[in-house]
N, C-alpha and C positions, 0 to 999 in steps of 0.2 A: 775619285770624285764621287760624291753622292748628291742627289737632288731630291727635294721634297716640295710638295704643295701643301700649304697650311690653309685651313678654312675654319672660321668661327670667330666670335667676338673675342677681342683681347689679343689678336695676333701681334699688334705692335708692342703690347706689354710683354708678351712671350719673347719677342726678339730682343727687347731691352734686358730682360732677365737673363737670356743666354749670353748677351754681351757682357753682363756683369760676371758671368762664370768663366768665359773664355777669352775676353779681350785684355790680356795682360800686356799686349803691345800697343794696340790702338783700337778705337771704335769711333766711327764717323757716320753721320746720317745727313742725307741731302733730300730735300723735298722739291718737287717740280711738277706742276700741273696736276695736283691731286695724288700723285704717287710719291712714295718714299723709297729711298735707296739706302741700305745699311751695309757698311763694310766693317767687319769685325776681324781682327788679326790677333792671334795668340801664338804662343810657343811653349813647348814643354820639353824638359830633358828626361830621357828614358835611360836610367842608370844601367839596366840590364843589357843594353846594346850600345851604351856610350853615344847616344844619338840625340840631337836636338831636332825636334819636329815642329814645323810651322803649320798652323791651321788658319785658313782664310775662309771666311763665311761671307757670302754676298747674298743679300735678301732684297727682293723687289716687292714692296707692299703696294699692290695696285689699288686697294681699297682698305677700309678699316677692318675688313673681315677676311681678306685673302692675301697670301704672299707666296712667292716662289723663292726657295732657298737653295743655293749651291754651296757645297762644302768641299774644299780642296785641302789635302794635307800633303806635305812634302818634307823630306828630311835629308840631311847629310850625316854621314857617320864618320867617326874617328875610331870606331871599334874594330874588331876582328874582320879583316878583309874589306873594310869600308862598306859593309852591308847594313841596311837599316833593320833587317830581320822582322819586318812587318810593323815597325813602330808607327809608321804613318797611318796604316789601317787601324791600329789600336786607338790612335787619337781620333780618327773619324768615327769609329764605333763608340767611343766615349761621348762624343758630341751627340750621336744619334740616340744613345740611351738617355742622355739629359733632355734632349728635345722631346722624345716620346713620353717620358714620365711627367715633364712639366706641362706638355700639351694635354695629356690625359687629365691631369688635375684641373686644368682650366676649361675642359670640354671642347678643345680644339681638335678637329680632324686632321690627321697627318697622312698624306698619301705619298709613299716613296715612288719615285719614277725610276723604273728599272733601267739598267744600262742598255739593254736591247732596244727599248723605246727611244732613249736619247740618241743612240746610233742611227736608228731608222729615221728619226726626225732630221738629224744632221745630213743624212744621205739624200733626203728628199728636198732639202733646201736648194733653191736655184743658185747657181754660181753668181757672184757679184762681178760685174764688169769693171775692170780697172785699166786705165790707160796711162801711158808715161809721156811726159814732156820730152820731145826729141832734143831739146837744148840742155836742160839741167837734170833730167831723170826723175823729177818729182811725179808723184802719183796724182792723176786727175780723175774726177768723177765723170766729166763730160768730155768726150773725145774731140769736140770742136771748140772747147772753151779756151780762153786765154789763160796761160799759166799764172797762177797767183804768186808763185815764187820769183820767176825771172821775167815774166811779162811776155814771153814768146807766144805768138799766135799759132794755134794748131790748125793745120789744114787737112791732115789725114790722120785717122785714128791708128794708134799702135798699142798693142796690148803690153801691159807691164811684164817685166821679165819674171821668170820663176824665182821663188824665194826658197832658201834653205836656212836651217839653224846653224850658225857658226859653231864649230867644234871647240873653238878657243874661248869665246866670250859668251856664247849662248844666245846672242841676238839673232832675230830673223833678218836676213840680208839678201838682196838680189844676186843671182848667180851670173849675170851677164858681164861683170867686171873681173871675175876670177878671184877676187879677194873681198874680205868682209868690209862693208861700208863703215863699221863702227871701230874695229880694232886693227884692220889692215892685214889680218891673218889670211894666208893663201887658202882658198877653199879647195876641198878635196884632199887636203893633207891632214890625216888624222894625228892626234896627239893625246 
């Protein structure tokens, strides 16, 4: 994952230009309260590794001249030993080169946010309180609210159970039941 902050006139045009280059799967834009959110999804086949890599670009344009951009690349391989051999990093780097050259041509300042800073900000973020309905297990924001799913009245707060990623389907699921909520795979059993 890479992240960038863009500053300068024409940020929206730059994002649309990048969408034209990388959005061979989809490109969507939503506007709300003066901000724009851009989702760009592309994929590319790397012959040297027999790997198809997906690139997901999420941009939040808070004003006409500023935007924060996150870039995620992931890939699966059918090649030798099922390893991507760095193809996803290559695709991220290809995006970064395109971003830098086009931003420079438009006079837009690009600031890369280093991984250490992202990790530090994540570590300093206060944990979000989550509570669980005692009747149906739905997640609640307010520990004393009425459950919006089953209508049960909450009298005492109870924290939501710990979640893990299911090794079978990959979804995040609560650990309290011992099996994946989505696919029924028994948790703790690797495959």
